[in-house]
N, C-alpha and C positions, 0 to 999 in steps of 0.2 A: 759650718764655717762660712759658707756663702751667705747665709742669712746675717751673720755677724758683720761681714764686710758691707752688705747693703745697709745695715743699720748705722754704720759709721758715717756714711754719706748723708744720712737724713736725720741727724741728731736733733736739729731744731724742731722738726715736725713731730717727733715722738717724745719730747721731753714731758715727763709727768708733771702735772700741775697740782698744787695743793688746794686750789680753788676749783670747785666743780663748775662746769660750763653748761648752761641750760640749753643753748643752741635753739633759740626761738626764731624760726624762719619768717615769722610775720613781721619782725623788726626790719625796717628799711633804713639803710645807712644814708646820711645826708651826703651831698656832694662836697667833699673836702677841698676841692680845687676851684670852686665857683668864684671865689674872691680871694684877694691877697690876704694872707694872715698877718696879724699884728705880731711882730717878732719880739721876743724878750731879748733885751740887750741893745735894742735900737735906742737912740737918744729919744727921749720923750717922757711922758708921764709914767709913774709907777704902774705896774700891773697887779691887780688884786686877784688872788686865786683862792677860792673857797677850799676848805679842808677836804670836802667830799670830792672835789675835782682833782685835787692832788692825790687823794686816795685812789681814785679811778685810774689816774695816769700811772701811779706807782704799781697798781695791780696789773695793768696791761703790760707795762714794761717788764715786770718780774715774771709774768706768765710767758711772754714771747721770748725774752732774752734773760734767762735766769743768771744771776751773778753767782760767784762763789766757786766756780770751777777754775782750777789753776791754768794760767796762761791761755786765756781765750783768744782765738783769732780776732783780728781787728774787726771784721764784719759781724762778729757775734757779740760785741760789747754794746751796752746801752749808750755809751757816750759816742758811738759811731752811727747814731740814728737821729732822725728828726721826728718830732711828735706834734701832731695837730689835734686839738681838742675842740669839740663843739658840744654844747649842752642844749638839749631840747626837752624841756619839761623835766621829768623824773629820770631821764636817761642821759648819760654822759658818753659821747662817742669819741673814741680815740683812734687815730690813724698813725701807724708807725711805719716809717720808710728808712731804708738804708741811706746814709749820707756818704757817697763814694769818696768825696773830697777828704773826709776824715781818715780814710785809709790810703790816701794817695792815688786814687783811681779816678777816671773820668766818668764811668758809668756804674750804676748799681747792678748787683746780681739780679738775675731773672727771678721773678716771684720772691722778692726778698722782704716784703712788707706784710702787714696785717691790719685788720680793722676789728675794733672791739665796741660792743654796746654794754655799758655797765650801769647798773641801777645805783641810785644815790645811797642805798644801804650796802653797797659793796659786792653785789652779785654780778658775775659775768653772765649776761643774758644771751650774748651771741659773740662768737669769735669766728672770723673768716680770714684764713691765711691766703695771701695772694696766690692765684693759680688753683685754689681748691674749691672755689664756688662752682656749683653745677652750671653747665651751659644752658641757657634758655634761648630759643630761636627768637629773632626779632619779630615783632608783631606783623610787619609787612613782608615776611618771608614767603608768603603764599600758602596755598593749601597743601596739607600733608595727608598721605594715606597711612592708616594704622596697619601695622603688620607684626607678625610674630618675630622675635629676635632671630636674625640670620636669614630672613626671607624677604626678598624684594617684592613689594606689593604689585609691581607691574609685570613680574615674571609669570608666565603661564607655560608649564611644561608641555602642554598639548600643542602649542604653536611652535613652528620652527624658529630658531634663532635668526635675527637679522643678518643678512649677508654683509661682509665687509665691503667698503668702497673699492670698486675696481677701476679707478681712474688712472691717470698717467703714472708710470713707474717712476721710482726715484733714482738718484745717482746717475742720471744721464743715459740709462739703458733705453734703447728704442722701445717704444710701446707697441706691442703686437696688435693691439686693438685700434691704434690710430689709423685714420684714413690715408 
């Protein structure tokens, strides 16, 4: 029963997809927010969208936010999201983000988006849900010592543990060591 309750809270993360995901970690996603996007619906020239780009966009949307369930909550509807598309050679990159204004909110949910890399032939090469990408330490984070899991590399059981600081007492209590 407990497992069932936990699954209810994570329905988006465990929805089965009919399209297999290859999950190629060598694929690097472009920066989706480096420049302002050209928005469909703005006054201006028509936007030309190739069929394979539309196919990739539809594939990502249906994988991340499957339609067809009765009475979906607002935040789980495709219409409550914004989609960014970048094509680089044979790969179409899709970024999906929740649009909080569509549901009458000011802020999106935590980890509510996803990134997709889709081939021109319709294969999902990589899918990364927000908050699910493994953490990698920054390059300038300094040297690290390797250790077995659960073991501090600087801990030596043969040496005594460092003594706590024995400075002035807190809460206004007179310090017995003060001159």
